[in-house]
Backbone bond lengths (Angstrom), bond angles and torsions (degrees), N, CA, C in turn:
res aa  C-N    CA-C-N  psi(-1)  N-CA   C-N-CA  omega(-1)  CA-C   N-CA-C  phi
1 X - - - 1.450 - - 1.539 107.13 -
2 X 1.303 115.87 137.05 1.478 120.81 176.77 1.533 109.30 -78.92
3 X 1.341 113.80 148.00 1.450 119.28 179.96 1.523 111.90 -58.63
4 X 1.358 116.76 -33.04 1.484 118.13 178.60 1.514 111.33 -62.60
5 X 1.347 117.79 -28.41 1.445 120.20 175.81 1.526 111.46 -68.92
6 X 1.323 116.70 -34.25 1.460 120.04 174.81 1.533 111.55 -59.95
7 X 1.295 115.02 -39.57 1.467 121.08 -179.48 1.520 108.75 -59.42
8 X 1.323 118.08 -43.55 1.469 121.34 179.86 1.502 112.37 -68.89
9 X 1.362 114.55 -47.65 1.465 119.59 -176.30 1.504 112.07 -62.51
10 X 1.316 116.15 -39.07 1.494 120.62 -176.21 1.512 112.93 -96.13
11 X 1.366 117.06 2.52 1.460 120.82 -176.80 1.519 108.57 50.08
12 X 1.337 114.20 45.25 1.454 121.27 -172.15 1.540 112.28 -91.03
13 X 1.319 113.81 158.92 1.450 122.42 173.55 1.517 107.42 -101.85
14 X 1.349 116.61 135.05 1.470 119.88 175.63 1.528 106.26 -81.13
15 X 1.314 115.71 117.26 1.440 121.14 178.90 1.515 110.93 -83.76
16 X 1.347 115.83 -44.81 1.444 123.15 174.65 1.523 108.66 -158.37
17 X 1.345 114.17 158.23 1.465 118.91 178.05 1.509 114.75 95.07
18 X 1.298 117.60 21.59 1.474 121.35 -178.44 1.521 112.88 -56.64
19 X 1.317 117.80 -25.42 1.469 121.66 178.67 1.526 111.93 -72.05
20 X 1.310 118.85 -12.52 1.458 121.92 -174.25 1.568 112.95 -111.49
21 X 1.301 117.21 17.20 1.471 119.15 -174.49 1.523 113.62 -69.58
22 X 1.305 116.95 -13.67 1.492 118.96 178.17 1.532 112.76 -90.45
23 X 1.313 117.36 2.55 1.459 120.43 174.31 1.511 109.36 -66.78
24 X 1.332 114.94 150.06 1.445 122.18 179.43 1.536 109.84 -93.80
25 X 1.330 115.82 141.69 1.442 122.86 168.27 1.523 107.84 -121.81
26 X 1.308 115.93 139.59 1.481 119.42 -173.81 1.504 113.45 -112.54
27 X 1.323 117.26 -19.87 1.455 121.64 179.52 1.523 109.28 -142.19
28 X 1.335 116.08 168.77 1.455 121.34 177.46 1.526 109.60 -136.67
29 X 1.334 114.03 152.25 1.459 121.66 178.91 1.528 105.67 -137.84
30 X 1.324 116.54 128.57 1.467 121.17 177.02 1.533 108.61 -115.30
31 X 1.352 115.72 116.98 1.455 117.95 -179.80 1.535 110.58 -165.01
32 X 1.315 115.50 150.17 1.449 122.28 172.24 1.532 110.08 -105.78
33 X 1.326 116.55 -0.26 1.461 123.06 176.64 1.520 110.88 -105.78
34 X 1.306 115.25 109.95 1.479 118.47 -177.42 1.535 112.62 -64.62
35 X 1.330 116.19 -25.21 1.491 118.97 176.16 1.542 110.26 -64.73
36 X 1.347 116.91 -34.92 1.458 120.19 175.62 1.529 110.46 -68.43
37 X 1.291 117.48 -38.04 1.445 121.51 179.99 1.539 110.22 -66.22
38 X 1.333 116.07 -39.42 1.460 119.76 176.95 1.511 112.11 -62.24
39 X 1.310 117.07 -31.99 1.470 121.76 177.90 1.543 111.54 -75.79
40 X 1.330 116.46 -17.55 1.462 122.16 -175.79 1.529 111.84 -70.46
41 X 1.302 117.56 -42.53 1.460 126.46 173.95 1.529 112.90 42.71
42 X 1.292 116.72 73.96 1.466 122.92 175.47 1.526 109.18 -140.51
43 X 1.307 114.15 136.22 1.446 118.79 174.88 1.531 108.99 -85.00
44 X 1.275 114.23 162.56 1.475 123.37 178.33 1.538 112.23 47.92
45 X 1.315 112.74 49.59 1.452 120.26 178.43 1.530 108.18 -114.02
46 X 1.290 112.76 160.29 1.474 119.62 171.59 1.530 108.59 -108.59
47 X 1.313 114.74 137.93 1.481 121.24 179.39 1.525 108.23 -104.78
48 X 1.312 116.04 126.24 1.443 120.74 174.16 1.562 106.39 -107.65
49 X 1.326 115.54 128.21 1.456 119.44 -175.95 1.525 111.01 -153.87
50 X 1.315 115.32 156.43 1.431 122.56 171.30 1.517 112.08 -106.54
51 X 1.327 115.01 0.64 1.446 120.94 178.73 1.512 110.37 -82.31
52 X 1.315 116.81 129.27 1.471 119.10 -176.23 1.550 107.80 -125.21
53 X 1.335 112.88 89.19 1.446 119.58 171.95 1.536 109.12 -154.61
54 X 1.320 118.36 163.98 1.472 120.42 -174.56 1.544 113.21 -60.87
55 X 1.343 117.96 -24.15 1.456 119.88 178.92 1.523 111.95 -59.88
56 X 1.330 117.46 -30.50 1.435 122.73 177.51 1.528 110.82 -60.31
57 X 1.327 117.07 -46.30 1.435 122.59 179.23 1.518 110.63 -65.54
58 X 1.337 116.74 -44.12 1.455 120.95 179.98 1.528 112.22 -64.79
59 X 1.305 117.53 -39.26 1.451 121.64 176.95 1.520 111.01 -63.69
60 X 1.315 116.27 -46.09 1.448 121.02 179.54 1.526 111.05 -60.73
61 X 1.318 117.12 -39.55 1.432 120.62 179.03 1.532 110.99 -66.59
62 X 1.308 117.37 -42.69 1.485 121.23 178.34 1.527 111.26 -60.62
63 X 1.315 116.89 -34.21 1.447 121.31 -177.07 1.518 113.57 -94.50
64 X 1.311 116.80 10.20 1.467 122.38 -179.58 1.542 113.02 57.30
65 X 1.307 116.01 33.83 1.455 120.65 175.12 1.506 108.31 -81.97
66 X 1.327 115.35 138.74 1.476 118.77 -174.83 1.529 114.78 -101.31
67 X 1.334 115.54 -7.01 1.468 117.49 -175.06 1.557 108.73 -151.91
68 X 1.333 114.31 139.28 1.458 121.44 173.00 1.506 108.39 -122.41
69 X 1.322 116.51 133.20 1.454 122.96 176.45 1.518 107.00 -112.67
70 X 1.328 115.30 119.22 1.460 118.76 174.29 1.512 109.42 -89.53
71 X 1.320 117.15 123.32 1.471 122.29 -175.50 1.520 110.68 -95.14
72 X 1.291 116.63 173.82 1.482 125.20 176.72 1.530 112.01 56.73
73 X 1.326 116.66 29.83 1.463 119.41 176.26 1.525 114.25 72.73
74 X 1.315 117.95 12.26 1.458 120.48 179.48 1.525 109.71 -68.43
75 X 1.320 116.31 147.63 1.458 122.35 -177.14 1.515 109.98 -130.89
76 X 1.345 116.79 131.14 1.460 120.82 177.17 1.527 109.45 -75.72
77 X 1.365 115.50 154.63 1.456 118.25 177.48 1.533 108.89 -84.84
78 X 1.320 115.18 177.06 1.482 121.35 -177.06 1.515 113.23 -61.19
79 X 1.320 116.67 -36.22 1.471 119.64 177.09 1.541 112.21 -61.52
80 X 1.326 116.11 -41.17 1.452 120.78 177.20 1.514 111.66 -66.45
81 X 1.316 115.44 -41.14 1.473 119.59 179.41 1.548 110.16 -63.80
82 X 1.323 116.33 -42.90 1.468 120.52 178.92 1.528 109.91 -62.90
83 X 1.321 117.79 -41.73 1.468 122.05 178.57 1.534 110.90 -63.08
84 X 1.332 116.08 -42.40 1.475 120.16 -179.72 1.530 109.08 -66.25
85 X 1.319 118.56 -38.99 1.438 120.99 176.39 1.510 112.15 -61.85
86 X 1.303 116.08 -43.45 1.441 122.16 178.82 1.550 110.69 -61.00
87 X 1.320 117.02 -36.76 1.478 121.08 -177.85 1.513 112.80 -95.31
88 X 1.362 117.47 1.93 1.455 124.21 177.24 1.554 110.27 59.99
89 X 1.330 114.86 43.33 1.459 120.84 176.84 1.529 108.27 -105.34
90 X 1.311 115.68 131.77 1.483 121.20 178.59 1.524 108.65 -77.24
91 X 1.329 116.63 133.08 1.454 122.68 172.86 1.495 110.01 -112.55
92 X 1.325 116.13 127.82 1.448 123.43 176.13 1.508 110.33 -122.20
93 X 1.310 116.96 155.32 1.461 120.93 176.60 1.533 108.24 -130.38
94 X 1.329 115.24 137.73 1.477 119.88 175.45 1.533 108.42 -135.82
95 X 1.312 115.08 153.19 1.466 120.43 176.40 1.531 112.46 -84.41
96 X 1.327 116.58 -12.27 1.454 119.99 179.19 1.541 110.14 -63.40
97 X 1.332 115.16 147.79 1.466 120.57 170.70 1.515 108.86 -70.74
98 X 1.307 118.52 160.88 1.463 121.80 -177.59 1.523 112.03 -55.90
99 X 1.329 116.55 -47.66 1.444 119.25 -177.27 1.512 111.46 -57.92
100 X 1.313 116.61 -46.05 1.462 121.67 -178.88 1.536 110.91 -67.09
101 X 1.339 117.15 -43.05 1.465 120.74 178.53 1.517 110.73 -59.99
102 X 1.353 117.22 -48.99 1.460 120.82 178.04 1.533 112.22 -59.66
103 X 1.329 115.48 -41.00 1.466 119.92 178.28 1.512 112.72 -64.05
104 X 1.321 117.33 -39.55 1.470 119.79 177.51 1.511 111.74 -64.10
105 X 1.332 116.72 -41.16 1.460 120.55 179.46 1.528 110.39 -66.71
106 X 1.336 114.65 -42.73 1.466 118.37 -179.54 1.516 111.22 -62.91
107 X 1.323 117.08 -43.51 1.444 122.89 178.62 1.531 111.99 -58.86
108 X 1.314 114.93 -30.73 1.461 121.13 -178.34 1.533 112.40 -94.02
109 X 1.353 117.75 11.82 1.455 120.58 170.19 1.525 116.03 104.26
110 X 1.312 120.10 -6.68 1.470 121.68 178.86 1.523 108.22 -83.02
111 X 1.291 116.86 130.90 1.475 121.85 -177.86 1.518 112.51 -115.55
112 X 1.307 115.44 169.16 1.420 122.36 175.52 1.534 110.73 -86.10
113 X 1.278 117.05 -168.87 1.485 122.31 -176.89 1.518 111.25 -57.64
114 X 1.315 117.06 -41.13 1.484 120.27 -175.52 1.524 110.90 -70.09
115 X 1.341 118.00 -18.61 1.441 120.01 -179.16 1.512 113.76 83.15
116 X 1.335 117.17 -1.83 1.479 121.08 -178.20 1.497 111.01 -100.91
């Protein structure tokens, strides 16, 4: 699924990374615990989280994730946006809760690591 499709499905705002919306994502991970994300270990994944701190960007970069979606209307600060720009990671924001956002992506064909 292309990141631009995530924008439509989640009624999301592109915070940064508009030049990368044609990148593909193949799996999704929803978590506010970065230790769980580290255990996820998947490339070309999208991370959905309500956690707003620079560690989120650093974790996504370590795991080769190309997109982060902040749920529940959370907004990253300018330092996080600058870091995401530096690492070429797309940041999106949605007002949906994590459960609903994950459900919308699943319904539209995006799966988690297990593929189920």
